[in-house]
N, C-alpha and C positions, 0 to 999 in steps of 0.2 A: 738251708734257705731255698725257697722255690724261685724258679726263673719266671714264673707267671707274673704278668703285669696286670694290676687291677685298673682297667680302663677308666672307670668312673673316678677313682681316686686320682689318677694321673690328670685327667681332664679338669678336675676341680682345683688342682693346685697350679695349673698352667696360667701364665700371665696373659695369654691370648684367649679370646673368646672361642668357645667351641659350640657351634650351633648345628644340630642335625635335624633334618626335616625328611619326612616320608615322601613317597612318590607324588602325593597330592600337594605337597608344599606346606604341610602342617608340622609344627615344631615338636620333635619327640625327645630332644636333649638340649639342655641350655645350662652351661656351666657358670661358675661364680664370676669369671671374667666377663662373660656375656651380660650378666646382671649389672656389673659395673659400667660397661660400655654403653649399653642401651637403656638402663634404668628400670627394666622389668625384672621382677623376681622370677625365679624358675617356675613357681606355681602360676604366675600371671602369663608366662610365655608358653608353657607346655600346652599342646593341643590347639594353639592359635596358628593362623596363617602367617607366613613370612611378610604379609602386608603390614604387620604391626611395625616393621622396621624399614619398609620400602616406601620412599616418598611416592605419593599418588601419581605424579607426572611420569614416573619411571616404571610403574607397575606393569603396563602392557609389554614393554620391552623385556622386563625381568621375566615375566611368565612365558613369553615366547621362547626365550633362551632356556628356561627351566624345563619346559615341555619338550623342547628339542633334545636336551640332555637325557631326559627320561626315556624318550623314544629311541635314541641312538646308543645310549649307554656310554657316551663319551662327552668330554668337556675339554676345552683348551685351557681351562683354568686350574688344572691339576698341578702344573708346574709354573704357570705364568701367573704372576700376581695381578689381581684385578682390583682396581680402585674405583669405588662408586659412592654416590651420595647415599646416606641412610638417615633414619630418623631416631631420635631419642624419645623415650616415653613422654617427656615434657614438651615435645614438639620441636625441640631445637635440632637444626640440621647437623649431621655428622658427615665426615668423609671416612670411609672404612677401606682397608686393604685386606684382601683375603685370597686364599687358595681353597680349592674344593677337592673332595674325593668322592667318587661314585661308590655307593654301597650296593651290593648284590646279594641275592639269596644263593642257595646251593646250586640252582640250575642256571645261574648267571643273569637272572632277571633283575633289573635295577629296582631297588626298594627305597632308595633315598640318596641324599647328598649330605656329606659332612663338610662344614666350612670351618676353617681356622681363621679367625677374624682379629684384626688389630685396628684400634682407633687411630686414624691417620689425619684427624682434623687439624691438629696444630701444624704439622708439616705442610698440609695442603694450604692452609691460610698464610703461612710464611712464604711459600712459593708464590702464591697469588700476589701478596704484597710486594715481593721482590720484583716480579714481572711488571707490576704497575709502576714501581719506582724506576725501573730500567726504561720503560716506555716514556715516562715523564722526562728523564734525563736525555734520552735520544731526541725527543721533541724540541728540547731547548738548544741542541747543538746544530 
């Protein structure tokens, strides 16, 4: 038995979304869980900009951070979970949590970013409802 791991096979059986984008921010890998989370098939997502899942009001901030990571080759979200708004294909808002890994070529030049994504919408909505309820109860006392 070989110790080699088939990345594509692994990524496609993972429960978390795996989205890989190139240095320009175009999607070059989109696994089955990303299809489930965002609603786009792999063929619909591949070659498209990350704008398809980034709400318009957050795009400028997203691209500022993305370009900074491409320029510096670093990100603080390699080990720190980032939770941000996202968009489903049907336009419904999502909350996603993810970490990223910088991808480089043999010379060390950054070639893209791999993100491991989880749909965090239910937890986010539950937290928001709880905070609202606590505020209502505190206002009554």
